C-alpha positions as CSV (number, residue, x, y, z in Angstrom):
1,M,-28.2,-11.1,-1.1
2,A,-25.3,-13.8,-1.4
3,A,-25.7,-15.7,1.6
4,K,-22.9,-15.9,3.4
5,K,-19.8,-18.5,3.1
6,K,-17.0,-19.7,5.9
7,H,-13.7,-19.0,5.4
8,T,-12.4,-21.8,2.7
9,Y,-8.5,-21.9,3.3
10,K,-7.8,-23.7,6.8
11,A,-3.8,-23.0,7.8
12,V,-2.0,-26.3,7.9
13,E,-1.2,-27.1,11.5
14,N,2.3,-27.3,12.2
15,S,3.7,-26.1,8.8
16,L,4.7,-22.7,8.3
17,A,6.4,-23.1,5.5
18,A,3.2,-24.2,3.9
19,N,1.2,-21.7,4.7
20,L,3.7,-19.0,3.7
21,R,3.0,-20.2,0.1
22,L,0.3,-18.1,-2.1
23,D,0.3,-20.8,-5.1
24,G,-2.7,-20.0,-7.6
25,R,-3.7,-16.8,-5.4
26,V,-4.8,-13.5,-7.2
27,A,-3.6,-10.5,-6.4
28,I,-4.7,-6.9,-7.4
29,I,-2.1,-4.4,-6.2
30,T,-2.6,-0.9,-7.4
31,G,0.5,1.3,-8.2
32,G,1.7,-1.6,-9.3
33,G,4.2,0.2,-11.3
34,G,5.8,2.0,-8.4
35,M,9.8,1.4,-6.6
36,L,7.2,-0.6,-3.4
37,G,4.7,-1.8,-6.1
38,R,7.2,-3.9,-7.8
39,Q,8.8,-5.4,-4.7
40,H,5.4,-6.1,-3.3
41,A,4.3,-7.9,-6.9
42,K,8.0,-10.1,-6.5
43,V,7.2,-11.2,-2.9
44,I,3.8,-12.7,-4.2
45,H,5.3,-14.2,-7.4
46,E,7.7,-15.7,-5.6
47,F,5.8,-17.6,-3.2
48,G,3.2,-19.0,-6.3
49,G,0.8,-15.9,-6.6
50,I,-0.7,-14.4,-9.6
51,P,0.0,-10.4,-8.8
52,I,-2.1,-8.3,-11.2
53,I,-0.4,-4.9,-11.5
54,V,-3.1,-2.1,-11.1
55,D,-1.5,1.4,-12.6
56,I,-2.8,3.9,-14.1
57,H,0.1,4.1,-16.2
58,Q,0.5,2.1,-19.1
59,A,3.9,1.6,-20.0
60,S,4.7,0.8,-15.6
61,A,2.5,-1.7,-15.5
62,R,3.7,-3.5,-18.8
63,A,7.1,-3.2,-17.1
64,A,6.2,-4.0,-13.7
65,A,5.1,-7.1,-15.2
66,K,7.9,-8.1,-17.1
67,E,10.5,-7.7,-14.8
68,V,8.5,-9.6,-11.5
69,G,7.6,-12.4,-13.5
70,E,5.9,-15.1,-16.0
71,R,2.9,-15.0,-14.2
72,A,2.5,-11.7,-13.5
73,V,-0.4,-9.3,-15.7
74,A,-1.1,-5.6,-15.8
75,L,-3.6,-3.6,-16.0
76,T,-4.2,-0.4,-17.0
77,L,-6.8,1.2,-14.6
78,D,-7.6,4.9,-13.1
79,I,-8.7,3.7,-9.3
80,T,-10.4,6.6,-8.8
81,Q,-13.5,5.7,-11.2
82,P,-16.1,3.5,-9.8
83,D,-17.5,1.8,-12.9
84,K,-13.7,1.6,-13.8
85,V,-13.3,-0.9,-11.3
86,R,-15.8,-2.3,-11.0
87,Q,-15.9,-3.9,-14.4
88,A,-11.9,-4.8,-13.5
89,A,-13.1,-6.8,-10.9
90,R,-15.7,-8.8,-12.9
91,R,-13.1,-9.5,-15.7
92,I,-10.2,-10.5,-13.6
93,Q,-13.2,-13.0,-11.8
94,R,-14.4,-14.2,-15.3
95,R,-11.0,-15.3,-16.1
96,F,-8.7,-16.2,-12.9
97,G,-12.3,-17.4,-11.4
98,R,-11.0,-15.5,-7.9
99,V,-9.3,-13.2,-6.4
100,D,-7.5,-13.5,-3.1
101,I,-5.3,-10.3,-2.1
102,L,-5.9,-6.4,-2.6
103,I,-2.8,-4.7,-1.6
104,N,-3.9,-1.4,-1.7
105,N,-0.8,0.5,-2.8
106,A,-1.3,3.5,-5.1
107,A,-0.3,7.1,-3.7
108,R,0.7,10.2,-5.2
109,N,3.2,10.3,-2.5
110,P,3.8,14.3,-3.5
111,K,7.7,14.6,-3.1
112,V,9.4,17.2,-1.1
113,E,11.5,19.1,-4.0
114,L,14.5,20.5,-2.2
115,G,15.3,24.2,-4.1
116,T,11.2,24.8,-4.6
117,L,10.9,27.7,-2.2
118,G,7.3,26.8,0.1
119,A,6.1,24.4,-1.8
120,G,3.4,22.1,0.3
121,R,3.2,25.0,2.5
122,L,-0.2,24.8,4.0
123,E,-0.9,28.5,4.0
124,D,-0.1,27.9,-0.1
125,F,-1.6,24.0,-0.5
126,D,-3.5,24.6,-4.3
127,L,-6.8,22.4,-3.3
128,D,-6.9,21.0,-6.6
129,A,-3.3,19.1,-5.4
130,W,-5.4,17.8,-2.3
131,N,-8.6,16.7,-3.8
132,A,-5.9,14.7,-6.3
133,D,-4.2,13.1,-3.7
134,L,-6.9,11.6,-1.6
135,A,-8.6,10.3,-4.5
136,V,-5.9,8.5,-5.2
137,G,-4.5,7.2,-2.0
138,L,-7.6,7.2,-0.2
139,T,-11.1,6.9,-2.3
140,G,-9.3,4.9,-4.6
141,A,-8.6,2.4,-1.6
142,V,-12.3,2.8,-0.6
143,I,-13.2,2.1,-4.4
144,C,-11.2,-0.8,-5.2
145,S,-11.8,-2.5,-1.5
146,R,-15.7,-2.4,-2.6
147,Y,-15.2,-4.1,-5.6
148,F,-12.7,-6.6,-4.7
149,G,-13.8,-7.1,-1.6
150,E,-16.9,-7.7,-2.3
151,L,-15.9,-10.3,-4.5
152,M,-13.8,-12.1,-1.6
153,A,-16.5,-11.8,0.7
154,D,-18.9,-13.4,-1.4
155,A,-16.4,-16.7,-2.0
156,G,-15.7,-16.8,1.9
157,H,-12.0,-15.7,2.0
158,G,-9.8,-13.6,1.4
159,V,-7.0,-11.0,2.3
160,I,-7.0,-7.1,2.1
161,L,-3.3,-4.7,3.0
162,N,-3.8,-1.0,2.9
163,I,-0.1,0.2,2.7
164,S,0.0,3.1,5.0
165,S,3.3,5.1,6.5
166,D,5.4,5.9,9.1
167,L,3.5,9.2,8.2
168,G,0.3,7.3,9.2
169,L,1.1,7.0,12.9
170,I,3.2,10.3,13.8
171,G,3.2,13.8,12.0
172,P,6.1,14.7,9.5
173,N,9.5,16.3,11.1
174,Q,8.9,19.9,9.2
175,T,12.6,20.3,9.9
176,L,14.2,17.9,7.5
177,Y,13.5,20.1,4.9
178,E,15.0,23.0,6.7
179,Q,17.2,25.6,4.5
180,P,19.5,27.2,7.0
181,D,19.6,30.8,4.4
182,R,15.5,30.2,4.4
183,P,12.9,32.7,5.6
184,P,9.9,30.9,7.4
185,H,7.4,31.5,4.5
186,E,10.1,29.8,1.5
187,Q,10.8,27.1,3.5
188,D,9.8,23.6,2.3
189,K,7.4,21.1,3.5
190,K,6.2,17.9,3.5
191,P,1.9,18.5,2.9
192,V,-0.9,18.0,4.5
193,S,-2.5,15.5,2.2
194,Y,0.1,12.7,2.8
195,S,-0.7,12.7,6.4
196,V,-4.4,12.9,5.8
197,V,-4.2,10.1,3.6
198,K,-1.9,7.4,4.9
199,S,-3.7,7.8,8.8
200,G,-7.4,7.3,6.3
201,L,-6.2,4.7,5.3
202,L,-5.5,3.0,8.7
203,G,-9.6,4.3,9.9
204,L,-10.0,1.9,6.9
205,T,-7.9,-1.1,8.2
206,R,-10.2,-0.8,11.7
207,Y,-13.6,-0.1,9.4
208,L,-13.0,-3.3,6.9
209,A,-11.4,-5.6,9.6
210,T,-14.9,-5.4,11.1
211,Y,-16.8,-5.1,7.6
212,W,-16.4,-8.5,6.6
213,A,-14.4,-10.9,9.1
214,D,-17.3,-13.0,9.8
215,R,-17.0,-14.0,5.9
216,G,-13.3,-15.1,5.7
217,V,-12.0,-11.1,4.8
218,R,-8.9,-10.2,6.9
219,T,-7.9,-6.0,6.7
220,N,-3.8,-4.8,8.2
221,A,-2.3,-2.7,7.2
222,I,1.6,-1.8,7.4
223,C,3.3,1.6,8.4
224,P,6.8,1.2,6.0
225,G,9.5,4.0,6.9
226,G,11.3,6.0,3.8
227,V,13.4,4.0,1.3
228,A,16.9,5.3,0.7
229,E,17.0,6.1,-3.0
230,N,19.0,8.3,-4.1
231,P,18.0,10.7,-1.1
232,P,20.1,14.2,-0.8
233,A,23.0,14.0,1.4
234,E,21.5,16.4,4.1
235,F,18.3,14.9,4.7
236,L,20.0,11.7,4.2
237,A,22.4,12.7,7.9
238,K,18.9,14.5,9.3
239,I,16.8,11.5,9.3
240,T,19.4,8.8,10.0
241,K,20.1,10.8,13.7
242,L,15.6,10.0,14.0
243,I,15.8,6.5,12.8
244,P,17.6,3.8,16.0
245,M,18.4,1.1,13.0
246,Q,20.5,4.8,11.7
247,R,19.2,4.1,8.2
248,M,16.3,4.4,6.0
249,A,14.8,1.3,4.1
250,R,15.5,-0.8,1.4
251,K,13.7,-1.3,-1.1
252,D,12.8,-4.9,-0.4
253,D,12.7,-4.7,3.5
254,Y,8.9,-5.2,4.1
255,Q,8.7,-7.9,1.9
256,G,8.3,-10.4,4.9
257,M,5.6,-8.4,5.9
258,V,3.6,-8.0,2.7
259,L,4.0,-11.8,2.3
260,L,3.7,-12.6,6.2
261,M,0.3,-10.6,6.0
262,C,-1.0,-12.2,3.0
263,S,-1.1,-15.3,3.5
264,D,-2.1,-17.9,5.5
265,A,1.1,-17.6,7.7
266,G,-1.0,-14.4,9.4
267,A,-4.1,-16.2,8.9
268,Y,-5.3,-14.4,13.0
269,M,-3.9,-11.1,11.8
270,N,-6.8,-9.0,11.6
271,G,-7.3,-4.8,11.3
272,S,-3.3,-5.3,12.5
273,V,-1.6,-1.5,12.4
274,V,2.5,-2.9,12.3
275,S,5.0,-0.4,12.2
276,V,8.3,-1.2,9.8
277,D,10.3,1.7,9.9
278,G,13.4,1.2,12.0
279,G,12.5,2.2,14.9
280,R,11.4,5.4,14.5
281,T,8.0,5.9,15.7
282,C,9.4,4.4,19.0
283,W,10.8,7.9,19.9
């Protein structure tokens, strides 16, 4: 067993700007080819880091890396496969000599498609969909934390950031999806798997925050609200009434919190769960 190493990064006293920098740090971002994954990668890149954009779809990973910037690296990887993740971690360690940040962002995020006659109802929810959702969003996060986290612990420093959701803190308001002309058995529902995955990430956060903290690895979570990406007008009107700020998020609204938690500016944050939802979970 490798000897324990102490945290090698030391925050610069009275220099917030310096502590926000991520120069040379290698950040693994799962689900990096998606909308929010790209935003996480962009802020890592902007502040000097090297984002490794992990996605099961090669085209998505490559497109995201091209969009993010010259230091971004695309990596095609199925995070539900332990052996493949272990091999990828070793390759990254050999190439860059370090792993500093893991952002567990990947999720299937089953959408509620209005007009699908009862999609997502617990009474009819497909077990295969449940298993797939948990495999990516929760088991994949555990696998990545195991292999990348171990590298960080051996080095004596690192950050794991889990991307949960406001629905990891509250239950989904199913009235958002109700259609007045439908009977109950045909009403669309947000699937149970999403809430379970996002709640599970909070448990994982607290577990990891106490597991490797003595070896310099901090673990935190953010709980974002929904992003306004051309939602149906009816849905938008309903959900904005549930948010004190009266708007859904912009896709770049989470960059500041990601930077804080991944940098030395957040050096004393460990086991924190921060909602970034316009105040929705206050009600």
